[in-house]
Steps between C-alpha positions, in 0.01 A plus 500: 500500500357769287717741310502849645575790262730722708494770230110513531526504880715814493300649204800535281596396146754219441753751372472717816821663625647441845384841612145429384501173688621672820246778469211261441599276786524787759163635396325163523676393821375803678151480354441128582692461830294272725524745793328762288231260381384316816156434361629347173574127545670493159743774583759270649500277194520785256779664708697177484462481127615860462816424703564180300464687176746766616748242624512335163473792259731740683795255467622486138613137528181385667288687247684330210425156658139592562450612146622161376369268761202671659408404849786244511771769451677405821579155349624612164835332581318159524342552159837601353670200667237266358553641154877461520469141623272418203739674265796300644305168458409589148125494572442875487408647170407846615189648659356357821721251678197322653312435177490176317535288814869593548580482872843628606454353845410139405177318397149637493314748283503876566273763376603867445304765332618842402366811326562861430359595839707241695196296600702193600375187675618467856879454495514286807217266395640459154854450606481309828142424585403256218799278480420133436633261763412740790819702480584744774350844472723805506471755788527870419511810716192727467518840335629797701257776573579868520298759682523869613429609856426865554598637846524852655830643606369545853416126515847379418663713766441203730498119429138392476277220389325520168220279370384465137360250259681344208358227277219434750744456789503722808861593571636686801856613494724714721619813310838613638537868582697697241405313180570700186262597225530240226667253730406132439480206736448133438258272680593146418214259424222765473477488120293278274462135594759253366415231242494125571598560862770753424570794733295818482649801329616811694333831562688814426372821660601847389440785743358826371543770765275801503626803700214610740728724707654848480847346488705424188683164519843458342635158595489485876504880552195722528471867390242764595447871484383658827360854535662722757357824616703817454538581873632154593737509207638842619499453878529120528277271702339150507298341224308170506505297178341181394703183406382153407590389849329782679537869593845651575588838654790675329695809613533769233812712505456882477531650148409173326487578124231398252608167334722396791516129557508279804572129532333264751713186514312169514157666446471397132365177356589156636765298317355182338550197724737678732310536829556832676698646211356818347595771252498872581235769481606826314302812573498818289372804682263730311477830671155645485451876443211631707199636313203730591719718727333743736585866495700451825696206350580701191623783731727267689646350182567859364684582832699178462587581139635843615710328763649276232 
């Protein structure tokens, strides 16, 4: 297994800050998402590497292990355990626990190569795959994969099916209505393949919600400013407004003031994984002053002002 330089994948230096890592990941994830590059067969592979790099480097503990053990960072504990076992037996004199023929697990010769860039030989092959006497190979879970799925606010008003491609696999999931921006879900077994027959890793999907509506979402409630003509505001009447579930006719009370608010219970956003449960819709009336008045209209307003 070749060493992959995660710093190079994200285009950042090895002393990059957490904020620089986050910024680089978001930029590259959007740029190389497979759905945005349908004619590029390498997009899926690159997108996976970008997610792997972010998974490792965005976590301080994982990053420390990666800097020391390279691609075998997930198994740093086994390296440390091997070193401690050799130290306890008196066979460890510092450096690489697998050099000099020392085998903390019993007979056989092991090879382990290091370097400043962490270009190690395959951990699994060196530790379990070349044991003399046909020893049993260890099984390890595959690496978890993280991805971002961009959706529109209007799309997540209802539960719907969503198809996308990750790591060359076509995946179809059901997206529950009411998911939040930044919310993460886990798909067990959809990550990288396991080693030596071990289980596959998991896929973590983070939802990125773009608002394509006139509404403002706050939790499960929706907010909107609705224009109201002067005459209806003064005299009252009926107004038809749009909601995400369809049009609704509302009765306006006479002498409704600019900035007055109305609440439509249950006409907000669906509550996540609570079928039939919705937030509320809050309306702020914005009274519109008529423009381009005719001479007759001005005369009538003048008469009205004298009456007042």
